C-alpha positions in Angstrom: 22.0 56.2 -6.4 21.4 57.9 -9.8 23.0 56.4 -12.8 22.3 57.0 -16.5 19.4 55.0 -17.9 20.4 51.6 -19.3 20.2 50.6 -22.9 21.0 47.2 -24.5 23.9 45.2 -23.0 26.0 45.5 -26.1 25.4 49.3 -26.1 26.6 49.4 -22.5 29.9 47.9 -23.6 30.3 50.7 -26.2 29.4 53.3 -23.6 32.0 51.9 -21.3 34.6 52.7 -23.9 33.2 56.2 -24.3 33.3 56.8 -20.6 36.9 55.6 -20.5 37.9 57.9 -23.3 36.6 60.8 -21.2 38.1 59.6 -18.0 41.5 58.1 -19.0 42.8 58.8 -15.5 41.0 55.5 -14.5 43.9 53.7 -16.3 46.5 55.2 -14.0 46.1 53.1 -10.8 46.3 49.7 -12.5 49.1 50.8 -14.8 51.1 51.9 -11.8 50.2 48.6 -10.1 51.4 46.7 -13.1 54.6 48.6 -13.1 55.0 47.8 -9.4 54.3 44.2 -10.0 56.9 44.2 -12.8 59.5 45.7 -10.4 58.6 43.1 -7.8 59.2 40.3 -10.3 62.6 41.7 -11.1 63.3 41.8 -7.3 62.2 38.2 -7.0 64.5 37.0 -9.7 67.4 38.9 -8.3 66.6 37.6 -4.8 66.5 34.0 -5.7 69.6 34.2 -7.8 71.5 36.2 -5.2 70.6 34.1 -2.2 71.4 30.9 -4.1 74.8 32.2 -5.3 75.8 33.6 -2.0 74.7 30.4 -0.2 76.7 28.3 -2.6 79.8 30.4 -2.0 79.4 30.3 1.7 78.4 26.6 2.2 78.7 24.7 -1.0 75.7 22.6 -2.1 74.0 22.8 1.3 74.4 26.6 1.4 73.1 26.9 -2.1 70.0 24.8 -1.1 69.5 27.0 1.9 69.9 30.1 -0.2 67.4 28.8 -2.7 64.9 28.1 0.1 65.3 31.6 1.5 65.0 33.1 -2.0 61.8 31.1 -2.5 60.2 32.4 0.7 61.2 36.0 -0.3 59.7 35.3 -3.8 56.5 34.1 -2.3 56.0 37.0 0.0 56.9 39.5 -2.8 54.5 37.8 -5.2 51.7 38.1 -2.6 52.5 41.8 -2.1 52.5 42.4 -5.9 49.2 40.6 -6.4 47.8 42.6 -3.5 48.8 45.8 -5.1 47.1 44.8 -8.3 43.9 43.8 -6.6 43.8 47.0 -4.6 44.3 49.1 -7.7 41.5 47.3 -9.5 39.2 47.9 -6.6 40.0 51.6 -6.5 39.2 51.9 -10.2 35.9 50.0 -9.7 34.9 52.4 -7.0 35.9 55.4 -9.1 34.0 54.0 -12.1 30.6 54.8 -10.5 31.4 58.5 -10.5 32.5 58.2 -14.1 29.3 56.6 -15.1 27.3 59.4 -13.4 29.3 62.0 -15.4 31.4 63.1 -12.4 35.2 63.4 -12.4 36.7 60.3 -10.7 38.4 61.1 -7.3 41.0 58.4 -7.0 42.1 59.6 -3.6 38.6 59.3 -2.2 38.2 55.9 -3.9 41.4 54.7 -2.3 40.2 55.7 1.1 36.9 53.9 0.5 38.6 50.8 -0.6 41.0 50.7 2.4 37.9 50.9 4.5 36.6 47.7 2.9 40.0 46.0 2.9 39.2 43.1 5.3 36.2 42.0 3.2 38.1 42.5 0.0 40.9 40.3 1.3 38.4 37.6 2.3 36.6 37.7 -1.1 39.9 37.7 -3.0 41.3 34.7 -1.1 38.1 32.7 -1.5 37.9 33.5 -5.2 41.5 32.5 -5.6 40.9 29.2 -3.8 38.0 28.4 -6.0 40.0 29.0 -9.2 43.0 27.2 -7.7 40.9 24.2 -6.8 39.6 23.9 -10.4 43.1 24.3 -11.8 44.4 21.4 -9.6 41.8 19.0 -11.0 42.0 17.9 -14.6 38.2 17.8 -15.0 38.0 21.3 -13.5 40.4 23.1 -15.8 37.8 23.7 -18.5 35.5 25.2 -15.9 38.0 28.0 -14.8 36.4 30.3 -17.3 33.0 29.4 -15.9 34.2 30.2 -12.4 35.5 33.5 -13.7 32.1 34.3 -15.1 30.4 33.6 -11.8 33.0 35.6 -9.8 33.1 38.7 -12.0 30.8 40.7 -9.7 32.6 39.8 -6.4 34.8 42.9 -6.2 32.0 45.3 -7.1 29.8 43.6 -4.5 32.4 44.2 -1.8 33.3 47.8 -2.8 30.1 49.2 -4.2 27.6 47.0 -2.4 29.6 47.0 0.9 29.0 43.3 1.3 31.1 40.8 3.3 33.6 38.6 1.5 31.3 35.6 1.6 28.2 37.6 0.9 29.9 39.1 -2.2 30.5 35.6 -3.6 26.9 34.7 -3.1 25.7 37.9 -4.7 28.0 37.5 -7.7 26.8 34.0 -8.2 23.1 35.1 -7.9 23.5 37.9 -10.5 25.4 35.7 -13.0 22.8 32.9 -12.6 19.6 35.0 -12.7 20.7 37.6 -15.3 22.5 35.2 -17.7 21.9 37.2 -20.9 23.2 40.5 -19.7 26.1 38.9 -17.6 27.2 36.8 -20.5 27.5 39.9 -22.8 29.5 41.7 -20.0 31.8 38.7 -19.7 32.3 38.6 -23.5 33.2 42.3 -23.3 35.8 41.6 -20.7 37.3 38.8 -22.8 37.3 40.9 -25.9 39.1 43.7 -24.1 41.8 41.3 -22.9 42.2 40.0 -26.5 42.5 43.5 -27.9 45.1 44.3 -25.2 47.1 41.2 -26.1 47.0 42.0 -29.8 48.1 45.6 -29.2 51.0 44.5 -27.0 52.0 41.9 -29.6 52.0 44.5 -32.4 54.1 46.9 -30.4 56.3 44.3 -28.7 59.1 44.5 -31.2 59.8 48.2 -30.5 62.5 48.6 -27.8 61.6 50.7 -24.7 58.3 51.7 -26.3 57.0 48.2 -25.8 57.6 48.4 -22.0 55.7 51.7 -21.7 52.9 50.7 -24.0 52.5 47.5 -22.1 51.7 49.3 -18.9 49.5 51.9 -20.7 47.5 49.2 -22.6 47.3 47.1 -19.4 45.9 50.1 -17.5 43.4 50.9 -20.1 42.2 47.3 -20.4 41.8 47.0 -16.6 40.0 50.3 -16.4 37.6 49.2 -19.1 37.0 46.0 -17.3 36.3 47.9 -14.1 33.8 50.2 -15.9 32.0 47.1 -17.2 31.9 45.3 -13.9 30.7 48.4 -12.0 28.1 49.3 -14.5 26.5 45.8 -14.9 26.7 45.2 -11.2 24.8 48.4 -10.5 22.2 47.6 -13.1 21.7 44.0 -12.2 22.2 43.7 -8.4 18.5 44.6 -7.7 16.2 42.3 -9.6 14.1 44.1 -12.2 15.2 47.5 -10.9 17.0 48.4 -14.1 15.5 46.2 -16.8 17.9 46.1 -19.8 16.1 45.5 -23.1 
């Protein structure tokens, strides 16, 4: 695979922004996924309220309780669907990011097909990653280490999609890269955090403008996710083979 020669890790973060400015279409999948998730949340709220009210009208307190339970099940299934759409979109952008880094025009349709072909392994990797983070969240002592877990898991999706590894193999690869190339990986992780902070600040500044805030939220979210995908794809490609692409 031919990718542009590496420079310093900090410069790679700057170049990721430049690549995104030339390939803004990378922001579309995650922006649409965020919009879909937003609509699903609205559906969840309406479902829970609707089933509870209808249950109460039909059967009093017992009916309301039954309606609430039904609404909760619908909400859970809808939430899983929404989360799946977001994960799928991010994987598509990560796959398309390789073309962008090589100076080619991203083909989102081809990337979607490639990701669908890796869907079982992506599902396994996503579930395992979620379980790791959830396990840390459920333990008081583990909560401060959620960020640490996120650091070690940041190459999981690229390993599945770009490296074509199994779900479990991707976790092992991500941990290996983050452990053996700490300097470069830490810079990449800081870049991901900085992008998230910039997105939050931008949304906060525009949040008081009716209607505009909704549109800009999806646009900013899409751009932030696309930047993260470019960083993850680039650093994974540079660091997955030990000493193959030494970064100064």
